[in-house]
N, C-alpha and C positions, 0 to 999 in steps of 0.2 A: 461318402467321403472316406478315402483311405488314408492311412498315416498312423501316427502314434495312437495308442489306445486312449479312450476318453477317461480321465481320472475319475475315481469313485468318491472323491471327497466333495464337500459342499461348495468350496470356492477354489478358483484357479488363480495361480500367480501369473504375472506377465510372462515369465519364462515358459510356463506350462501352456498358456494360450498360444504363444508364438510357435512352440513346437507342434501344437495341435493343428494350427492353421498353416504351418510351414511358411511363416513370415518372420521378418526380423523384429526384434523386440521394439525397435524404434517405431515401426509401423503400428504395433499394438498400442503404444502410447498415443500416436496420432489418432487412431480410431477411437480411443477412450476420450481424448480431449475434445473431439468433434461430436461426441455423443452417438457415434455410429455403432457402438457395441455396448451391451449392457455391462455396467460396472458399478462398483462402489468403492469408497475409501475408508480404510481403517488404520489408525495410527499413522496417517500420511502415506500409506501404501495403497496401490491399486489392487483390487481384488475383483474377480469376475464370477458371479453366481453361476455354478455349473448347470443348473436346470434351465436358466434363461439362455445361457450360451448354446446349450444343446438345441433349444427351440429356435434360436436365432439362426443357427447353421441349417437346420431343417427347412426353415422358411426361405432362406436365400436361394436364388435361382442361378443355375450355372456357376455355382461357386463364387458369385459376386459378394463382396463385403460392403457394398454401398447402399444396401436396402435399408428401409426404415427400421430402427432398432425396436426390440420388444419394450425396452425401457431406457430412456435417455435422461441423464441428469440435466435438469433445467436450473440455471442460475437465477436466483431472485434478483429483481431490479434494485440492487442496493450498492451504494458506493461505500467502501470500507476504508480503514487505514487511518492515516494521520489527519488531524483536523487542520484545515487551511481556511482562513476567513474568506478569501476570494473565491475559492472553489465552492464553499458552503453557500455563499451568496449567489453564485452563478447557477447552482443546482435549483435553488428556489426561484430566482428571477427568470430563468429560461422556461420554467414550467414544463420541464422535460419528463416529469413523472418518476424520476429516480428518488428513492429514499436514501438516507445516509445513516451510517453507524460508525462514528469516529472514535476509536479507542487506541490509537497508536500505530505506527508503521509496522512493527513486528507482529502485533495482533492482527492487523489487516492482511498482511502477507500470509499468515497462517490460515486465516479464514478464507482468503481467496483460493488458496490451494485446495481447501476442502469444498470449494464450490459454493460458498455462502454469499457471493456477490459478483457483480459483473465487472467491477473495477476496484482498485485500492490505491490510495495516495501514499507515497513513500518519500522519505528523506533519510536514507540510511547510509552513513558514511563508513567506508572500509578503510581502517587505519593503515593496513599493510600496503594497499595499492593507491591510497589517497584518491579513490574514486567514489562517486555517489551511486547507490542503488544497483548498478549492474552486477557487481560481484556477488551480492547476496541473492539477487533475483535469478541470475544464471544458474545458481545451484538449487535454490528452493523451488523455482518454477520451471525447471528444465523440461518437465513432462506436461506442461500446460500449453494449451493452444492460445497463447497470449502474446501481447506486444507491449513494450514499455515506451511510453511517449513522454516528451517533455511538457511540463505545465508552466513552471516559472522558476526563476532564480530569486531567492528570498534573503534579505539581510536579517541575521539573528545576532542578538547580543544581550546586554544587561538592561533591563527595564527597571526604572526607579522613580521615586517621586521628586518633584521640583523642590529645591532647597537643600538637597543632600549632596555631599561631595561626589563628583562624578567618578564612578569606578571605570578604570581603563581596561583592566584585564580581570580574569576570573580570580586571581589571587586577591583582588580588592574586595571580594565578598566575605572574606574572613571577618568574623565579628558581626555580620549582618544576618538578619532573619530572612531566609530564602524560601520561595515556593518551589517545591520539587515536582517533577512529573513522573508518571507511572513508568515502571521498568520496561513495559512493552512499547514505549515511545522512542522514536528516533531522537527526540530532544534529550532524553535522559542518557541514551547511549553516547551521543555527541558530547554532552556536558561532562560525563565521566572521562571520556577520552581526552578532552582538552584540559580537564582538571589534573589528570595524571601528568600531562606534559608540563604543566606549570607547578607540579609537585604540591598541589593543594590537598591538604589532609581533610577529606570529606567528613571524617569522624568528628572533627572539631567545629563543623558548621551547625548552626541552629536552623531547623527546618520547620516551616509552617505546615498546614494541612496540604496533602497532595492534591494537585489539580490535574484533571484529565483532558482539558482542552487548552488551546492557546488563550482564548478569551478568559477562561476561568482563572488561569495563572496570573494574568495581568490585572484582572479585576480584584484579586486578593491584595495586590500591591496598592491599587487605588483606594481600597477600603481601609488600608492601614494594618491589615492582618500580617503583612510581611514588608520587608524593606526592598527586596529585589527579586527578580526572577530571570531566568534565561529564556527570553521570549523574542517575538518578532517585532520589527520596527513598525510594521503596519498596525499591529494591535496596540502598541504603545501610543502611537499617534491618535488612534481612535479613542483612547481613554484619557488623552491629555497628559501623558506621562513622558518622562525623559528617556532617552535611549542612547546607549553607548555600543556601537557596532563591534562585533568580534569576528564573524564569519559570514560568507555568502554560501548558501546551501542550495542544492538542486532538488526541487520538488517535482516528482514525476508521477504518472499514472500508469499502473499495470492494468491492462484492459483485456478481457476475454475477446479473442479475435472475432468470434461469431457475434457477440453482443456489440462490437464496434460498429457493425453495419445495421444494427437495429435502430428503430426510430428514436428511442429515448437517448441513447448515447450520441447519435448524430445531431439531435436537436441541441443537446448540451454543447457539443463542440462547435456547432454553427453559431450559437450565441457567443461563445468565447472568441469568435472572430469579428464581432461587431464593435463599433465605436463605443457603445454603451459599456461593454466589458473593459475596453482599453482605458476609458475615462475613469472607471471605477478603480482599476489597478493603479493608475496614476494618483488618484485621490487618496488611496490607502497609503501609498509610499512604501518604499522598501521592496518593490517588486520589479522584475524585468521579465516580460512575457514575450519577447521577440522570437523565441524559439518554440513557442507553444504549438503542439501538434507534431513536432518532428520526431521521427522514430529513433530511439536510442538503442533498443535491443529487441530482437525477435526470438521467440522460442524455436 
């Protein structure tokens, strides 16, 4: 193979590999995302081990770049990101074989980009564009072989116990003990954005122990550990608590395109099209799943 000299350092950058193969950098990203070229990620950047790239080139026939790679990154069958009760239930009820690790939208997106799961649940609002999920995904996952699909519209607001005066807006939580969510969650990001709009001084709020899932936050209110949380209507109803709506948010799934066609994800999505799933969403309340499965964004 003629062309630029093979670099003598341990790892190649996207630019170096593109020059070596005489390809556009976008093509190199596509090859890495599909697993067709040996690669690894460090601090969010793609790096290509020089020894494996040299072997991969030598094994390719007639200059083809579509041969089986020496080493391909295999995503584990895990759904990451934001905790959603309906999605959580569907994963288990469908017996699709997928595991879950829910620790917030931002955490899930970061882990997905590192290849730690086949999908991640997101509800990240962009204040500048007033859009959900697409602005952050189009930047963070631009080099991923992934697709963003709709899962549900969810009603979010203030969850509180019966007998307490109904809070109408976030400013009404002043003086109440509130359950906070982790900084990596879309809930915390949205709460702070809306609080700023209402000029709510968060430093003057009293906070209970941090909750890492929707259920955990609402359960704390039910137990009496706190007076209120910024939670989902579906979870409030499940725990027999009151709910005051504030916003309708878009919950979506960012899915690895290859994994989308695998049996596990297909089994999950097939279950989500059944009457059993629709009935469960209706029983929960606060969900609109009419656009489930529609494509919102493609990498």
